[in-house]
N, CA, C and O atoms as CSV, one atom per row, in Angstrom:
chain,resi,resn,atom,element,x,y,z
A,1,THR,N,N,24.237,17.402,2.722
A,1,THR,CA,C,24.875,18.697,2.869
A,1,THR,C,C,26.390,18.539,2.728
A,1,THR,O,O,26.977,17.540,3.143
A,2,LYS,N,N,27.000,19.569,2.125
A,2,LYS,CA,C,28.453,19.569,1.935
A,2,LYS,C,C,29.087,20.511,2.949
A,2,LYS,O,O,28.452,21.440,3.447
A,3,ASP,N,N,30.375,20.240,3.246
A,3,ASP,CA,C,31.120,21.191,4.076
A,3,ASP,C,C,31.440,22.400,3.207
A,3,ASP,O,O,31.859,22.273,2.056
A,4,ILE,N,N,31.232,23.570,3.789
A,4,ILE,CA,C,31.459,24.810,3.036
A,4,ILE,C,C,32.525,25.614,3.764
A,4,ILE,O,O,32.417,25.833,4.971
A,5,PRO,N,N,33.553,26.056,3.046
A,5,PRO,CA,C,34.577,26.896,3.692
A,5,PRO,C,C,33.923,28.132,4.313
A,5,PRO,O,O,32.986,28.700,3.752
A,6,VAL,N,N,34.428,28.536,5.474
A,6,VAL,CA,C,33.856,29.669,6.213
A,6,VAL,C,C,33.755,30.915,5.326
A,6,VAL,O,O,32.760,31.638,5.377
A,7,ALA,N,N,34.771,31.155,4.529
A,7,ALA,CA,C,34.778,32.357,3.669
A,7,ALA,C,C,33.604,32.356,2.695
A,7,ALA,O,O,33.097,33.420,2.338
A,8,ASN,N,N,33.170,31.184,2.264
A,8,ASN,CA,C,32.076,31.106,1.274
A,8,ASN,C,C,30.705,30.946,1.925
A,8,ASN,O,O,29.684,30.985,1.240
A,9,PHE,N,N,30.679,30.767,3.242
A,9,PHE,CA,C,29.427,30.406,3.893
A,9,PHE,C,C,28.335,31.466,3.732
A,9,PHE,O,O,27.185,31.137,3.443
A,10,ILE,N,N,28.694,32.729,3.918
A,10,ILE,CA,C,27.690,33.794,3.817
A,10,ILE,C,C,27.111,33.844,2.408
A,10,ILE,O,O,25.902,33.997,2.235
A,11,MET,N,N,27.972,33.714,1.401
A,11,MET,CA,C,27.486,33.718,0.015
A,11,MET,C,C,26.572,32.503,-0.224
A,11,MET,O,O,25.538,32.605,-0.885
A,12,HIS,N,N,26.975,31.372,0.322
A,12,HIS,CA,C,26.179,30.154,0.173
A,12,HIS,C,C,24.801,30.325,0.827
A,12,HIS,O,O,23.779,29.950,0.253
A,13,GLU,N,N,24.794,30.891,2.021
A,13,GLU,CA,C,23.544,31.082,2.748
A,13,GLU,C,C,22.607,32.017,1.980
A,13,GLU,O,O,21.405,31.763,1.891
A,14,ILE,N,N,23.158,33.091,1.432
A,14,ILE,CA,C,22.359,34.038,0.640
A,14,ILE,C,C,21.775,33.330,-0.583
A,14,ILE,O,O,20.598,33.489,-0.905
A,15,HIS,N,N,22.620,32.543,-1.258
A,15,HIS,CA,C,22.174,31.789,-2.439
A,15,HIS,C,C,21.021,30.845,-2.068
A,15,HIS,O,O,20.007,30.797,-2.765
A,16,CYS,N,N,21.181,30.097,-0.969
A,16,CYS,CA,C,20.154,29.140,-0.561
A,16,CYS,C,C,18.842,29.837,-0.225
A,16,CYS,O,O,17.777,29.411,-0.670
A,17,ARG,N,N,18.918,30.910,0.561
A,17,ARG,CA,C,17.684,31.619,0.938
A,17,ARG,C,C,16.950,32.134,-0.290
A,17,ARG,O,O,15.720,32.151,-0.326
A,18,ARG,N,N,17.709,32.552,-1.294
A,18,ARG,CA,C,17.120,33.119,-2.499
A,18,ARG,C,C,16.545,32.023,-3.408
A,18,ARG,O,O,15.525,32.239,-4.064
A,19,ASN,N,N,17.194,30.849,-3.451
A,19,ASN,CA,C,16.852,29.845,-4.463
A,19,ASN,C,C,16.213,28.548,-3.952
A,19,ASN,O,O,15.620,27.797,-4.726
A,20,ILE,N,N,16.336,28.293,-2.658
A,20,ILE,CA,C,15.851,27.020,-2.118
A,20,ILE,C,C,14.717,27.273,-1.137
A,20,ILE,O,O,14.742,28.229,-0.362
A,21,GLU,N,N,13.724,26.396,-1.190
A,21,GLU,CA,C,12.577,26.501,-0.298
A,21,GLU,C,C,12.374,25.134,0.363
A,21,GLU,O,O,12.633,24.099,-0.253
A,22,VAL,N,N,11.918,25.132,1.601
A,22,VAL,CA,C,11.619,23.871,2.282
A,22,VAL,C,C,10.132,23.584,2.111
A,22,VAL,O,O,9.285,24.416,2.434
A,23,CYS,N,N,9.832,22.402,1.602
A,23,CYS,CA,C,8.430,22.019,1.381
A,23,CYS,C,C,7.707,21.927,2.716
A,23,CYS,O,O,8.193,21.283,3.646
A,24,ARG,N,N,6.556,22.565,2.811
A,24,ARG,CA,C,5.824,22.589,4.085
A,24,ARG,C,C,5.162,21.245,4.402
A,24,ARG,O,O,4.710,21.032,5.527
A,25,TYR,N,N,5.102,20.339,3.423
A,25,TYR,CA,C,4.491,19.032,3.669
A,25,TYR,C,C,5.510,17.949,4.007
A,25,TYR,O,O,5.292,17.157,4.924
A,26,CYS,N,N,6.633,17.908,3.265
A,26,CYS,CA,C,7.583,16.809,3.466
A,26,CYS,C,C,8.950,17.276,3.962
A,26,CYS,O,O,9.835,16.449,4.179
A,27,SER,N,N,9.139,18.584,4.144
A,27,SER,CA,C,10.380,19.173,4.655
A,27,SER,C,C,11.598,18.959,3.749
A,27,SER,O,O,12.734,19.134,4.189
A,28,GLU,N,N,11.366,18.583,2.489
A,28,GLU,CA,C,12.474,18.462,1.546
A,28,GLU,C,C,12.891,19.846,1.076
A,28,GLU,O,O,12.065,20.751,0.961
A,29,SER,N,N,14.188,20.000,0.805
A,29,SER,CA,C,14.676,21.257,0.234
A,29,SER,C,C,14.507,21.181,-1.273
A,29,SER,O,O,15.026,20.275,-1.925
A,30,ILE,N,N,13.774,22.143,-1.818
A,30,ILE,CA,C,13.428,22.134,-3.242
A,30,ILE,C,C,13.812,23.480,-3.845
A,30,ILE,O,O,13.545,24.524,-3.250
A,31,PRO,N,N,14.442,23.464,-5.033
A,31,PRO,CA,C,14.669,24.750,-5.705
A,31,PRO,C,C,13.322,25.456,-5.912
A,31,PRO,O,O,12.339,24.832,-6.311
A,32,LYS,N,N,13.294,26.762,-5.636
A,32,LYS,CA,C,12.040,27.515,-5.759
A,32,LYS,C,C,11.423,27.361,-7.141
A,32,LYS,O,O,10.201,27.330,-7.282
A,33,SER,N,N,12.279,27.264,-8.170
A,33,SER,CA,C,11.763,27.139,-9.533
A,33,SER,C,C,11.041,25.809,-9.760
A,33,SER,O,O,10.256,25.685,-10.700
A,34,GLU,N,N,11.302,24.815,-8.907
A,34,GLU,CA,C,10.677,23.498,-9.071
A,34,GLU,C,C,9.575,23.224,-8.053
A,34,GLU,O,O,8.971,22.152,-8.065
A,35,MET,N,N,9.312,24.187,-7.172
A,35,MET,CA,C,8.351,23.947,-6.090
A,35,MET,C,C,6.951,23.659,-6.611
A,35,MET,O,O,6.268,22.777,-6.091
A,36,LYS,N,N,6.516,24.393,-7.634
A,36,LYS,CA,C,5.165,24.165,-8.177
A,36,LYS,C,C,5.042,22.732,-8.683
A,36,LYS,O,O,4.064,22.046,-8.388
A,37,ASN,N,N,6.050,22.277,-9.457
A,37,ASN,CA,C,6.036,20.902,-9.965
A,37,ASN,C,C,6.070,19.890,-8.824
A,37,ASN,O,O,5.363,18.883,-8.857
A,38,HIS,N,N,6.899,20.163,-7.813
A,38,HIS,CA,C,6.998,19.272,-6.664
A,38,HIS,C,C,5.639,19.140,-5.977
A,38,HIS,O,O,5.210,18.032,-5.657
A,39,MET,N,N,4.969,20.254,-5.752
A,39,MET,CA,C,3.670,20.233,-5.070
A,39,MET,C,C,2.652,19.426,-5.879
A,39,MET,O,O,1.882,18.652,-5.311
A,40,GLU,N,N,2.648,19.605,-7.200
A,40,GLU,CA,C,1.690,18.878,-8.043
A,40,GLU,C,C,2.005,17.388,-8.093
A,40,GLU,O,O,1.105,16.557,-7.968
A,41,SER,N,N,3.291,17.043,-8.278
A,41,SER,CA,C,3.629,15.628,-8.465
A,41,SER,C,C,3.654,14.837,-7.167
A,41,SER,O,O,3.347,13.645,-7.174
A,42,GLU,N,N,4.011,15.467,-6.053
A,42,GLU,CA,C,4.128,14.739,-4.792
A,42,GLU,C,C,2.931,14.926,-3.861
A,42,GLU,O,O,2.511,13.985,-3.188
A,43,HIS,N,N,2.389,16.130,-3.825
A,43,HIS,CA,C,1.379,16.429,-2.816
A,43,HIS,C,C,0.008,16.778,-3.387
A,43,HIS,O,O,-0.914,17.103,-2.640
A,44,GLY,N,N,-0.126,16.711,-4.713
A,44,GLY,CA,C,-1.426,16.954,-5.327
A,44,GLY,C,C,-2.403,15.862,-4.905
A,44,GLY,O,O,-2.007,14.710,-4.730
A,45,GLN,N,N,-3.646,16.205,-4.746
A,45,GLN,CA,C,-4.663,15.239,-4.338
A,45,GLN,C,C,-5.177,14.473,-5.557
A,45,GLN,O,O,-5.449,15.054,-6.608
A,46,VAL,N,N,-5.301,13.161,-5.389
A,46,VAL,CA,C,-5.913,12.319,-6.414
A,46,VAL,C,C,-7.002,11.498,-5.717
A,46,VAL,O,O,-7.027,11.396,-4.490
A,47,THR,N,N,-7.885,10.927,-6.502
A,47,THR,CA,C,-8.948,10.101,-5.940
A,47,THR,C,C,-8.699,8.657,-6.326
A,47,THR,O,O,-8.588,8.328,-7.508
A,48,CYS,N,N,-8.612,7.800,-5.325
A,48,CYS,CA,C,-8.424,6.362,-5.551
A,48,CYS,C,C,-9.732,5.768,-6.068
A,48,CYS,O,O,-10.791,6.384,-5.953
A,49,LYS,N,N,-9.650,4.561,-6.641
A,49,LYS,CA,C,-10.858,3.894,-7.128
A,49,LYS,C,C,-11.861,3.625,-5.995
A,49,LYS,O,O,-13.044,3.399,-6.251
A,50,CYS,N,N,-11.380,3.652,-4.735
A,50,CYS,CA,C,-12.280,3.471,-3.584
A,50,CYS,C,C,-12.913,4.797,-3.157
A,50,CYS,O,O,-13.621,4.860,-2.151
A,51,ARG,N,N,-12.655,5.841,-3.922
A,51,ARG,CA,C,-13.200,7.190,-3.722
A,51,ARG,C,C,-12.523,7.984,-2.611
A,51,ARG,O,O,-12.973,9.078,-2.273
A,52,MET,N,N,-11.448,7.446,-2.040
A,52,MET,CA,C,-10.711,8.180,-1.013
A,52,MET,C,C,-9.789,9.182,-1.687
A,52,MET,O,O,-9.111,8.850,-2.659
A,53,LYS,N,N,-9.759,10.408,-1.173
A,53,LYS,CA,C,-8.830,11.416,-1.673
A,53,LYS,C,C,-7.514,11.237,-0.932
A,53,LYS,O,O,-7.491,11.073,0.288
A,54,ILE,N,N,-6.408,11.271,-1.693
A,54,ILE,CA,C,-5.108,10.971,-1.102
A,54,ILE,C,C,-4.019,11.702,-1.868
A,54,ILE,O,O,-4.175,11.991,-3.055
A,55,GLU,N,N,-2.904,12.003,-1.184
A,55,GLU,CA,C,-1.757,12.615,-1.864
A,55,GLU,C,C,-1.233,11.663,-2.929
A,55,GLU,O,O,-1.145,10.455,-2.712
A,56,LYS,N,N,-0.887,12.222,-4.077
A,56,LYS,CA,C,-0.404,11.401,-5.185
A,56,LYS,C,C,0.773,10.516,-4.777
A,56,LYS,O,O,0.853,9.367,-5.209
A,57,SER,N,N,1.682,11.031,-3.955
A,57,SER,CA,C,2.873,10.263,-3.566
A,57,SER,C,C,2.539,9.091,-2.641
A,57,SER,O,O,3.348,8.175,-2.497
A,58,LEU,N,N,1.365,9.106,-2.015
A,58,LEU,CA,C,0.976,8.035,-1.091
A,58,LEU,C,C,0.062,6.995,-1.745
A,58,LEU,O,O,-0.271,5.978,-1.137
A,59,LEU,N,N,-0.341,7.267,-2.998
A,59,LEU,CA,C,-1.328,6.408,-3.654
A,59,LEU,C,C,-0.858,4.967,-3.824
A,59,LEU,O,O,-1.621,4.038,-3.556
A,60,LYS,N,N,0.401,4.761,-4.269
A,60,LYS,CA,C,0.903,3.397,-4.499
A,60,LYS,C,C,0.826,2.550,-3.229
A,60,LYS,O,O,0.369,1.408,-3.269
A,61,ASP,N,N,1.279,3.116,-2.090
A,61,ASP,CA,C,1.219,2.386,-0.822
A,61,ASP,C,C,-0.229,2.097,-0.418
A,61,ASP,O,O,-0.547,1.007,0.057
A,62,HIS,N,N,-1.095,3.086,-0.616
A,62,HIS,CA,C,-2.515,2.910,-0.288
A,62,HIS,C,C,-3.114,1.777,-1.120
A,62,HIS,O,O,-3.806,0.909,-0.588
A,63,GLU,N,N,-2.845,1.789,-2.426
A,63,GLU,CA,C,-3.395,0.757,-3.317
A,63,GLU,C,C,-2.861,-0.629,-2.963
A,63,GLU,O,O,-3.569,-1.624,-3.119
A,64,ALA,N,N,-1.623,-0.701,-2.490
A,64,ALA,CA,C,-1.001,-1.992,-2.188
A,64,ALA,C,C,-1.416,-2.564,-0.839
A,64,ALA,O,O,-1.530,-3.781,-0.698
A,65,SER,N,N,-1.646,-1.694,0.170
A,65,SER,CA,C,-1.844,-2.262,1.505
A,65,SER,C,C,-3.032,-1.730,2.297
A,65,SER,O,O,-3.355,-2.288,3.346
A,66,ALA,N,N,-3.689,-0.682,1.839
A,66,ALA,CA,C,-4.771,-0.122,2.652
A,66,ALA,C,C,-6.113,-0.011,1.927
A,66,ALA,O,O,-7.159,0.040,2.573
A,67,CYS,N,N,-6.094,0.025,0.610
A,67,CYS,CA,C,-7.327,0.230,-0.153
A,67,CYS,C,C,-8.284,-0.952,0.051
A,67,CYS,O,O,-7.877,-2.103,-0.104
A,68,PRO,N,N,-9.543,-0.684,0.394
A,68,PRO,CA,C,-10.488,-1.785,0.564
A,68,PRO,C,C,-10.781,-2.515,-0.749
A,68,PRO,O,O,-11.309,-3.627,-0.730
A,69,LEU,N,N,-10.447,-1.906,-1.882
A,69,LEU,CA,C,-10.688,-2.538,-3.180
A,69,LEU,C,C,-9.444,-3.209,-3.756
A,69,LEU,O,O,-9.462,-3.672,-4.896
A,70,ARG,N,N,-8.350,-3.264,-2.966
A,70,ARG,CA,C,-7.134,-3.900,-3.470
A,70,ARG,C,C,-7.392,-5.388,-3.719
A,70,ARG,O,O,-8.215,-5.994,-3.032
A,71,PRO,N,N,-6.696,-5.979,-4.696
A,71,PRO,CA,C,-6.920,-7.391,-4.979
A,71,PRO,C,C,-6.428,-8.281,-3.843
A,71,PRO,O,O,-5.391,-8.019,-3.234
A,72,ALA,N,N,-7.190,-9.337,-3.570
A,72,ALA,CA,C,-6.829,-10.294,-2.529
A,72,ALA,C,C,-7.205,-11.697,-3.010
A,72,ALA,O,O,-8.161,-11.870,-3.766
A,73,LEU,N,N,-6.439,-12.696,-2.560
A,73,LEU,CA,C,-6.688,-14.078,-2.967
A,73,LEU,C,C,-7.359,-14.852,-1.841
A,73,LEU,O,O,-6.958,-14.753,-0.682
A,74,CYS,N,N,-8.382,-15.620,-2.192
A,74,CYS,CA,C,-9.021,-16.517,-1.236
A,74,CYS,C,C,-8.046,-17.641,-0.904
A,74,CYS,O,O,-7.436,-18.223,-1.801
A,75,GLN,N,N,-7.899,-17.946,0.384
A,75,GLN,CA,C,-6.960,-18.989,0.803
A,75,GLN,C,C,-7.451,-20.393,0.452
A,75,GLN,O,O,-6.672,-21.345,0.482
A,76,TYR,N,N,-8.731,-20.529,0.122
A,76,TYR,CA,C,-9.269,-21.857,-0.165
A,76,TYR,C,C,-9.370,-22.163,-1.655
A,76,TYR,O,O,-9.134,-23.297,-2.073
A,77,CYS,N,N,-9.720,-21.157,-2.458
A,77,CYS,CA,C,-9.927,-21.450,-3.885
A,77,CYS,C,C,-9.041,-20.613,-4.808
A,77,CYS,O,O,-9.098,-20.776,-6.027
A,78,ASP,N,N,-8.223,-19.719,-4.245
A,78,ASP,CA,C,-7.301,-18.872,-5.006
A,78,ASP,C,C,-7.987,-17.926,-5.991
A,78,ASP,O,O,-7.328,-17.395,-6.884
A,79,ILE,N,N,-9.277,-17.708,-5.852
A,79,ILE,CA,C,-9.943,-16.719,-6.695
A,79,ILE,C,C,-9.518,-15.334,-6.199
A,79,ILE,O,O,-9.330,-15.133,-5.000
A,80,GLN,N,N,-9.367,-14.383,-7.126
A,80,GLN,CA,C,-8.997,-13.014,-6.749
A,80,GLN,C,C,-10.247,-12.165,-6.649
A,80,GLN,O,O,-11.086,-12.179,-7.549
A,81,LEU,N,N,-10.375,-11.426,-5.558
A,81,LEU,CA,C,-11.504,-10.527,-5.376
A,81,LEU,C,C,-11.058,-9.320,-4.566
A,81,LEU,O,O,-9.928,-9.280,-4.079
A,82,ALA,N,N,-11.938,-8.338,-4.420
A,82,ALA,CA,C,-11.600,-7.132,-3.659
A,82,ALA,C,C,-11.450,-7.481,-2.182
A,82,ALA,O,O,-12.214,-8.285,-1.647
A,83,PHE,N,N,-10.466,-6.875,-1.530
A,83,PHE,CA,C,-10.171,-7.159,-0.123
A,83,PHE,C,C,-11.408,-7.040,0.772
A,83,PHE,O,O,-11.594,-7.841,1.688
A,84,ASN,N,N,-12.257,-6.033,0.503
A,84,ASN,CA,C,-13.428,-5.837,1.365
A,84,ASN,C,C,-14.498,-6.916,1.174
A,84,ASN,O,O,-15.463,-6.967,1.936
A,85,LYS,N,N,-14.337,-7.767,0.174
A,85,LYS,CA,C,-15.265,-8.888,-0.043
A,85,LYS,C,C,-14.662,-10.215,0.445
A,85,LYS,O,O,-15.354,-11.232,0.500
A,86,LEU,N,N,-13.378,-10.195,0.798
A,86,LEU,CA,C,-12.657,-11.425,1.112
A,86,LEU,C,C,-13.228,-12.175,2.318
A,86,LEU,O,O,-13.429,-13.387,2.244
A,87,GLN,N,N,-13.491,-11.481,3.418
A,87,GLN,CA,C,-13.923,-12.159,4.636
A,87,GLN,C,C,-15.228,-12.924,4.418
A,87,GLN,O,O,-15.327,-14.097,4.778
A,88,ASP,N,N,-16.231,-12.261,3.826
A,88,ASP,CA,C,-17.512,-12.940,3.572
A,88,ASP,C,C,-17.319,-14.126,2.637
A,88,ASP,O,O,-17.903,-15.189,2.844
A,89,HIS,N,N,-16.495,-13.940,1.605
A,89,HIS,CA,C,-16.248,-15.023,0.656
A,89,HIS,C,C,-15.574,-16.212,1.349
A,89,HIS,O,O,-15.971,-17.358,1.137
A,90,GLU,N,N,-14.564,-15.945,2.170
A,90,GLU,CA,C,-13.835,-17.044,2.817
A,90,GLU,C,C,-14.694,-17.801,3.828
A,90,GLU,O,O,-14.514,-19.006,4.007
A,91,ILE,N,N,-15.616,-17.118,4.483
A,91,ILE,CA,C,-16.540,-17.808,5.399
A,91,ILE,C,C,-17.367,-18.819,4.604
A,91,ILE,O,O,-17.517,-19.974,5.002
A,92,TYR,N,N,-17.900,-18.355,3.469
A,92,TYR,CA,C,-18.695,-19.233,2.608
A,92,TYR,C,C,-17.824,-20.325,1.981
A,92,TYR,O,O,-18.181,-21.503,1.997
A,93,CYS,N,N,-16.687,-19.920,1.434
A,93,CYS,CA,C,-15.820,-20.836,0.695
A,93,CYS,C,C,-15.211,-21.891,1.620
A,93,CYS,O,O,-15.086,-23.053,1.231
A,94,GLY,N,N,-14.837,-21.504,2.819
A,94,GLY,CA,C,-14.239,-22.433,3.777
A,94,GLY,C,C,-15.228,-23.467,4.297
A,94,GLY,O,O,-14.827,-24.508,4.819
A,95,ALA,N,N,-16.524,-23.180,4.154
A,95,ALA,CA,C,-17.550,-24.120,4.630
A,95,ALA,C,C,-17.903,-25.166,3.563
A,95,ALA,O,O,-18.617,-26.127,3.848
A,96,ARG,N,N,-17.398,-24.974,2.329
A,96,ARG,CA,C,-17.626,-26.003,1.297
A,96,ARG,C,C,-16.918,-27.283,1.725
A,96,ARG,O,O,-15.953,-27.237,2.487
A,97,THR,N,N,-17.396,-28.422,1.237
A,97,THR,CA,C,-16.768,-29.689,1.627
A,97,THR,C,C,-16.133,-30.384,0.436
A,97,THR,O,O,-16.509,-30.172,-0.717
A,98,GLU,N,N,-15.165,-31.215,0.754
A,98,GLU,CA,C,-14.484,-32.037,-0.244
A,98,GLU,C,C,-14.309,-33.431,0.373
A,98,GLU,O,O,-13.988,-33.561,1.554
A,99,ARG,N,N,-14.520,-34.451,-0.430
A,99,ARG,CA,C,-14.403,-35.827,0.082
A,99,ARG,C,C,-12.928,-36.183,0.252
A,99,ARG,O,O,-12.122,-35.989,-0.658
A,100,CYS,N,N,-12.586,-36.706,1.431
A,100,CYS,CA,C,-11.212,-37.141,1.715
A,100,CYS,C,C,-10.984,-38.499,1.064
A,100,CYS,O,O,-11.775,-39.422,1.261
A,101,GLY,N,N,-9.913,-38.628,0.292
A,101,GLY,CA,C,-9.571,-39.897,-0.358
A,101,GLY,C,C,-9.168,-40.973,0.633
A,101,GLY,O,O,-9.263,-42.164,0.336
A,102,GLY,N,N,-8.715,-40.557,1.819
A,102,GLY,CA,C,-8.253,-41.510,2.820
A,102,GLY,C,C,-9.373,-42.158,3.612
A,102,GLY,O,O,-9.442,-43.382,3.722
A,103,CYS,N,N,-10.258,-41.323,4.170
A,103,CYS,CA,C,-11.292,-41.863,5.063
A,103,CYS,C,C,-12.686,-41.810,4.459
A,103,CYS,O,O,-13.627,-42.382,5.009
A,104,GLY,N,N,-12.820,-41.124,3.331
A,104,GLY,CA,C,-14.124,-41.055,2.660
A,104,GLY,C,C,-15.091,-40.047,3.254
A,104,GLY,O,O,-16.207,-39.901,2.754
A,105,ARG,N,N,-14.685,-39.337,4.329
A,105,ARG,CA,C,-15.584,-38.350,4.937
A,105,ARG,C,C,-15.553,-37.047,4.144
A,105,ARG,O,O,-14.569,-36.726,3.478
A,106,ASN,N,N,-16.657,-36.307,4.232
A,106,ASN,CA,C,-16.683,-34.961,3.663
A,106,ASN,C,C,-16.058,-34.013,4.675
A,106,ASN,O,O,-16.495,-33.937,5.823
A,107,VAL,N,N,-15.034,-33.292,4.239
A,107,VAL,CA,C,-14.288,-32.394,5.121
A,107,VAL,C,C,-14.436,-30.962,4.620
A,107,VAL,O,O,-14.305,-30.693,3.426
A,108,MET,N,N,-14.714,-30.037,5.556
A,108,MET,CA,C,-14.821,-28.628,5.159
A,108,MET,C,C,-13.462,-28.120,4.695
A,108,MET,O,O,-12.423,-28.506,5.231
A,109,MET,N,N,-13.486,-27.243,3.683
A,109,MET,CA,C,-12.252,-26.683,3.112
A,109,MET,C,C,-11.386,-26.061,4.212
A,109,MET,O,O,-10.162,-26.194,4.192
A,110,LYS,N,N,-12.027,-25.379,5.174
A,110,LYS,CA,C,-11.253,-24.712,6.229
A,110,LYS,C,C,-10.553,-25.708,7.151
A,110,LYS,O,O,-9.632,-25.333,7.877
A,111,ASP,N,N,-10.975,-26.961,7.129
A,111,ASP,CA,C,-10.364,-27.980,7.989
A,111,ASP,C,C,-9.417,-28.910,7.234
A,111,ASP,O,O,-8.818,-29.799,7.839
A,112,LEU,N,N,-9.273,-28.720,5.925
A,112,LEU,CA,C,-8.470,-29.643,5.114
A,112,LEU,C,C,-7.002,-29.709,5.531
A,112,LEU,O,O,-6.398,-30.781,5.501
A,113,LYS,N,N,-6.422,-28.563,5.922
A,113,LYS,CA,C,-5.000,-28.568,6.303
A,113,LYS,C,C,-4.766,-29.418,7.552
A,113,LYS,O,O,-3.756,-30.114,7.653
A,114,GLU,N,N,-5.693,-29.359,8.491
A,114,GLU,CA,C,-5.572,-30.098,9.748
A,114,GLU,C,C,-6.040,-31.554,9.617
A,114,GLU,O,O,-5.668,-32.398,10.432
A,115,HIS,N,N,-6.837,-31.842,8.614
A,115,HIS,CA,C,-7.468,-33.162,8.510
A,115,HIS,C,C,-6.508,-34.341,8.481
A,115,HIS,O,O,-6.793,-35.347,9.132
A,116,PRO,N,N,-5.386,-34.281,7.768
A,116,PRO,CA,C,-4.500,-35.459,7.740
A,116,PRO,C,C,-4.083,-35.935,9.135
A,116,PRO,O,O,-3.818,-37.124,9.313
A,117,ARG,N,N,-4.018,-35.043,10.129
A,117,ARG,CA,C,-3.632,-35.448,11.491
A,117,ARG,C,C,-4.696,-36.321,12.150
A,117,ARG,O,O,-4.385,-37.178,12.978
A,118,VAL,N,N,-5.960,-36.093,11.772
A,118,VAL,CA,C,-7.059,-36.838,12.412
A,118,VAL,C,C,-7.727,-37.826,11.463
A,118,VAL,O,O,-8.700,-38.479,11.838
A,119,CYS,N,N,-7.222,-37.941,10.255
A,119,CYS,CA,C,-7.830,-38.804,9.229
A,119,CYS,C,C,-7.806,-40.254,9.672
A,119,CYS,O,O,-6.811,-40.738,10.211
A,120,GLY,N,N,-8.923,-40.945,9.437
A,120,GLY,CA,C,-8.997,-42.365,9.729
A,120,GLY,C,C,-9.498,-42.529,11.143
A,120,GLY,O,O,-9.645,-43.654,11.619
């Protein structure tokens, strides 16, 4: 907002009431002529690949951090899969074994990081 000289304030207020509208969803001040576009581009409903309906402006955040189908990497094998499949995959993947070059024992993938402390 700008400082407005008192003499111009009434004219400014009339202009704003006539031309500016406050969005009922995000409280932004939008020119009335652009409100339809604003509603479609920011608050229009879209359907994510997970079938959730969401505001278009929130889709990027949803896809990055909340969508159950967002890509996720397994901590053991670095394969990329959907987030909602990650837990089951990591339980299985972490139980696989690999032979330790130091002691010759088969060590579960989930224990490999800790193994050097107890190796031998």
